[in-house]
N, C-alpha and C positions, 0 to 999 in steps of 0.2 A: 425481775420482779423478784427482792431479796430482800429474807426474812427479819425482818424488826423485830430490838430485845431492847432494855436494857440491864446495863451493868450493874454488879457495885466495887468497893476499889481493890483495885489489884490485890491478887494475892507474897506474899513476900517473897513466900518459896515454892516455886512449882509442887505441883499436890505428888505423892508418891506412885496415886497408883491412874494413869491417866491414860485411855484409850476413845480414840472418838468415833463418831460416829456418823456422823453428820459435816460438814463440809460446804461456805460458803468463801464470798466476796466482797464484801463494803469500801468503797472510799482506797483508799490506800492498802486496805488491810484485808488478810487471807482467818478468816476462824475457825476453830476447827472448836468442835462440840460433843464433849463425852455428858448423854441425853442421862447417862443414868447415875453421875455419881456432882450431873446439875454445874460440869465447870469446864467453863472455853479459854480459846487458847488461841491468845492476839498475833498473827505474823506482820511484819512490814513485806509490803510487795512492791513498795516505791524505792529505788536505788537510794535517796536522797537520807528515808526513812531507815533502812538495810543498813547504814552508814554508823547514825548516831543513837536506836532506836535497838531494844532487845526484842526477844520473844515474851510476852506475858502473861502469867495468865489469870482466872478471874470469876465470880463464881456469880451464877443466875439462879434467879427467882423463878420456883416451880412455876408458876402460871408465864414468864419468861420462855423458857423450855417449850412450853404445850405450841408457847406464838413459835419460833423459831420451827422448830419438827413440821406443824400446822402450815405456815410459809414455806422448807422445804422441800415437800409435795406435794402443794402449789408448783412448783417451781418444774417438779418432774413430770407431772405429768403433763401440764404445758410444754416441757420438749418433747415428750414425746407425742403429741396431737403434732403438734408438727414436723418431727419424722417421720411421724407415721402418711402424712398427706404431705410428703416431697418423697416418701419411697413407693408414695400409688402411683403422684402426677410423671413418675422415674418412666413408674415400668408403663402408663401409660399409654408415656411417644415411645416407647421401646418395642408395645406390643408387639406388632408385625413381625420385630425381627427375631423377639423369644416366639411365638410360633415357630418358627421355622426351624428353628435351633430344637422346637423339641421334637415337631420331625424329623428332622433325620439325626435325629437321636432315636428315634423311632426303629425309622428302619435300619440304621443300622445296627441296630441292635438287631433286627430279622435277618437279619441279613447273612449274621454273626452266629445267630443261636440257629440257622437256616444247615450254613456249611459245615459246622458240630454236630449238626445234626446228620446230614449228610450220608454217609457210608450204614449208620447201620437203617435206615427208610423200607428196603424190603424187609429187616428181621419186623420191624414194623408189621407194615405188609403180610403178611409171612401166617407169624400171632393172631389178627387181629382176624383173616380168615379163618381163619380153627375154628377162633372160637365162637363165633356167626357160625359159619356149617364142619362142625368136625367130621372129619372123613378116619373112615379106614382103614389102619395100615395096606400099603399095595401089594401086591402080588404080582413076582410076575406073568403069568397067564390071564392078570384079572384088576385092571386099571381104580384109580382110586374116583370111584363117584361123584365128584367131584368137577371132574375132568370131563372136559370131550375135546377129540379132536379128529377131526374128520383122516380116514387115512385108506393108501396109502396118499403120500403126495411124489405130484413129480420130480413136487424142490430137495435137494438135500438138509434135512434139518434135524432136528433134535428134540426129543419130547422130554420131560422128565414129568408125568402126572404129578408127582411127589409131594413138588416145591414148582410150582405154577411154569415153568422151564417150559418154551415151545418158539426155535426162534431156528434163524438158518445155519449151513454147515457155508463156513466158508471158507474157498482156496490161498494161499497168502506164503508170500514168500517167509514171513515173520508175523507175528501179535500186533501189528501195528493195520493191515488191514481190517481192522477193526475199530479205529479209528475215522476206517471212511464207508463201511457201513454192519448194518447191524450183521451178529451174530455169535458163532464160539468161532475156532476156530480150528481147524483139521492139518496139524501141525505132522505129525504122519502116519506111513499103514493104509490101508484102506479095507472095507467092512468083508472083503471076502476070506483076509488070510490074514495070519499075525497079529501083532494088538497097534487097535487103530486109535491115536491117542488125539485127545481132542483138548483143548485149554481154552476159555473163556476171564471174563474182569470178572472181579467181584463189588470193590470199591468204588469202581468207574461205571456206572451208568447212564450218558450224558448221551443227548444226538447226535452224532446216527446209535447210539451201542446203548439203549435202551433193558435190553436183559442184562440179566445178571444173575451171576453162579453167588452168591451171598446165603442163598439158607442148603451150599450142596453137602453139609456138616452134618444138614436136620435127615441125610441116608444112611439107610439101615439095612445090613445083607438081608437079601428078598425083595426090596425093593424093587420095583422096573422101569426100565426106557428102554427109550423108541429110538429107533435109527431109522430115517426115508432112505434110504440110498436110491438114486434113478427108477422111482417108482416101483421100491420092495419095502418092503417094513420088517425089519429085524426087530424085533422085541427081545433086553437083556433082562439077566436077574442081576441086582448084585453078589458082588463076591468079598469086598473087604473094601476096607476106608483107612486112613491111614492119613496120617502130616508126615512132610518129612523138609530136610533142610532144600532154600533156596537152590543147592549148588547138588540136590540128588539127581543125577539125568537118567539111571538106571528105569526108569517110570516109561523111556522113551525105546529101550529093548525090545525087540521084535521075539514076537512068541513063539513056539510049533503051530498052536492051536489058535482058535479067534477068539478076542482078546477086544474091550472098551477102559477104554482108560480114558477120565473127566482130571482134568485138575484145576487147581484159580489158589489164587494167596489164601491164607490163611493170619494174615493179619495188613495190615492197612501201613508199611513197612515191606511187608511184599519181603521176609525173611525165610517166610513157612510159606510151603505149599498143602493143600488137603489134597489130594490120591483116590477117586474112587475107581475099582475097577472090579467092570459088569460080562458077564460071559452071554452066550447065546441061549436065546430056549427057543426060539421060535420066528418063522421066518413068514409073514404074510406077503406072493405074489404079487406080479400086475391082473388091474382083470385085467 
């Protein structure tokens, strides 16, 4: 559909102001209309006409201008409708593929979010647990009322009521023992004398190691720690907590009196360690 119009004689010279807002093709010419000034420019698009003809201007009557505007609006509506139908048809033909793309995108987004949030899951669990059932600070002689654990066990275990840790104490050559079994690693020392050192993961808690020392930094002076060893339970009270460089080895030094040292990573890059030192306050013998 092309706009219909009647023109006047061509202008002798181009208008001083010409701002076209409509354009269309008709025959061998392209027309540009300045509807405000009611001036139209005729430009030849045929190659032979371009050699013999120059662009020319002419005036349009008001009714012709309105007709042109109406016709070009109708053309645009027709184009939009055809374009919409084509887009809808294309969408219908590829609907199955789009569904798989959307599903794959959602799965990828979910996995990315899970990986990003994974290291902080224990923090969320700790905070939610204390919001639902807030407990009083644990002491060396009175564990948190929200934590129950039969004692003593015949298995060597580490129990920290305040942060919900109850896991095995494992012997091994190095920390890779935690890649094969659940627990914390007894790096050096014994419970009977000297410095009893336990190490565990903070940000890594995939099976088989689902226990994390993520909330070790939540412990304060006086908090209760329990160690079951060969059927005997020892109660420790936290005496100190500090952050040291990863290269700090003094935490492994033996001591003249019994002491419990627990450490884990302080950051994801493993450049620092959180170290908790506790001293024994009570021993529950085998029944």
